[in-house]
C-alpha positions as CSV (number, residue, x, y, z in Angstrom):
1,M,24.8,26.4,-7.9
2,T,22.7,26.8,-4.8
3,K,20.1,24.3,-3.6
4,R,16.8,26.1,-2.8
5,P,15.5,24.9,1.0
6,R,13.1,21.7,0.9
7,R,9.9,23.1,0.9
8,N,7.0,21.5,3.0
9,H,3.4,21.6,1.2
10,S,0.3,21.9,3.0
11,P,-2.2,19.7,2.1
12,A,-4.5,22.1,1.2
13,F,-1.8,23.2,-1.6
14,K,-1.0,19.7,-3.1
15,A,-5.1,19.5,-3.1
16,K,-5.4,22.7,-5.3
17,V,-2.4,21.6,-7.3
18,A,-4.1,18.7,-7.9
19,L,-7.2,20.0,-8.9
20,D,-5.6,22.6,-11.0
21,A,-3.7,19.7,-13.0
22,L,-6.9,17.4,-13.6
23,K,-8.8,20.4,-14.7
24,G,-6.2,20.6,-18.0
25,E,-6.6,24.4,-19.0
26,E,-2.8,24.3,-18.4
27,T,0.1,22.3,-19.0
28,I,1.9,21.0,-15.8
29,V,4.8,23.2,-17.0
30,E,2.5,26.0,-17.0
31,L,1.2,25.3,-13.3
32,S,4.5,24.2,-12.2
33,Q,6.5,27.8,-13.2
34,R,2.6,29.2,-11.6
35,Y,3.4,27.2,-8.4
36,Q,7.2,27.3,-8.2
37,V,7.0,23.6,-7.8
38,H,8.6,20.7,-9.9
39,P,6.2,19.3,-12.5
40,N,6.6,15.6,-11.2
41,L,5.4,17.0,-7.9
42,I,2.5,18.0,-9.4
43,T,2.3,14.3,-11.6
44,E,2.6,12.6,-8.1
45,W,-0.2,15.0,-6.1
46,K,-2.3,14.1,-9.4
47,K,-1.4,11.0,-9.2
48,Q,-2.3,10.7,-5.5
49,L,-5.6,12.7,-5.6
50,L,-7.2,10.5,-8.0
51,E,-6.3,7.2,-6.0
52,H,-8.1,8.3,-2.9
53,A,-10.5,10.2,-4.1
54,A,-13.2,7.7,-3.5
55,D,-12.0,7.9,-0.1
56,V,-13.6,11.0,0.5
57,F,-17.6,9.3,-0.3
58,S,-16.8,6.2,1.6
59,K,-18.9,5.8,5.0
60,D,-16.6,4.5,6.9
61,R,-14.5,8.1,7.7
62,G,-16.0,8.3,11.0
63,T,-12.5,6.0,12.2
64,D,-10.2,9.0,11.0
65,Q,-12.4,11.9,13.2
66,G,-10.5,10.5,17.0
67,P,-12.8,8.9,19.7
68,D,-16.2,8.8,20.4
69,I,-17.3,11.7,22.7
70,K,-19.6,9.0,24.5
71,E,-17.8,5.8,24.6
72,L,-15.2,8.0,26.8
73,H,-17.7,9.8,28.5
74,A,-18.7,6.4,29.5
75,K,-15.7,4.9,30.5
76,I,-15.1,7.8,33.0
77,G,-18.2,7.4,34.6
78,R,-17.5,3.4,35.1
79,L,-14.1,4.6,36.0
80,A,-15.3,6.9,38.8
81,M,-17.8,4.4,39.7
82,E,-15.2,1.8,40.2
83,N,-12.8,4.9,42.3
84,D,-16.0,5.4,44.7
85,F,-16.3,1.3,45.6
86,L,-12.8,0.7,45.9
87,S,-12.2,3.5,48.5
88,G,-15.6,2.3,50.4
89,A,-14.3,-1.3,50.7
90,L,-10.5,0.1,51.5
91,G,-12.1,1.6,54.1
92,R,-14.0,-1.0,55.4
93,I,-10.8,-3.3,55.4
94,A,-8.2,-1.4,56.5
95,G,-9.8,0.0,59.4
96,P,-10.0,4.1,60.8
97,G,-6.2,4.3,61.0
98,A,-5.6,3.4,57.5
99,K,-4.0,5.6,54.7
100,K,-6.3,6.7,51.7
């Protein structure tokens, strides 16, 4: 008996299979034959979908969307201002022969 190589399924594929399982139009065994995955995987994906379905509608989803652009622009502005100030201060302290 030859072993099949391990497959990594995309989240979209898992969601599609789990939604089909939730519809109940086909049995888990029929779905496993159609999508060529083990019935235990379908059951696990269905369980995960049901557990995390409320997260789709939660209001605090913004944390997963990455850094806030306005906040990053403000930080860049502050750092640029600090650099300008410090380079000017270095010029006054060290005199004309100092390296910048």
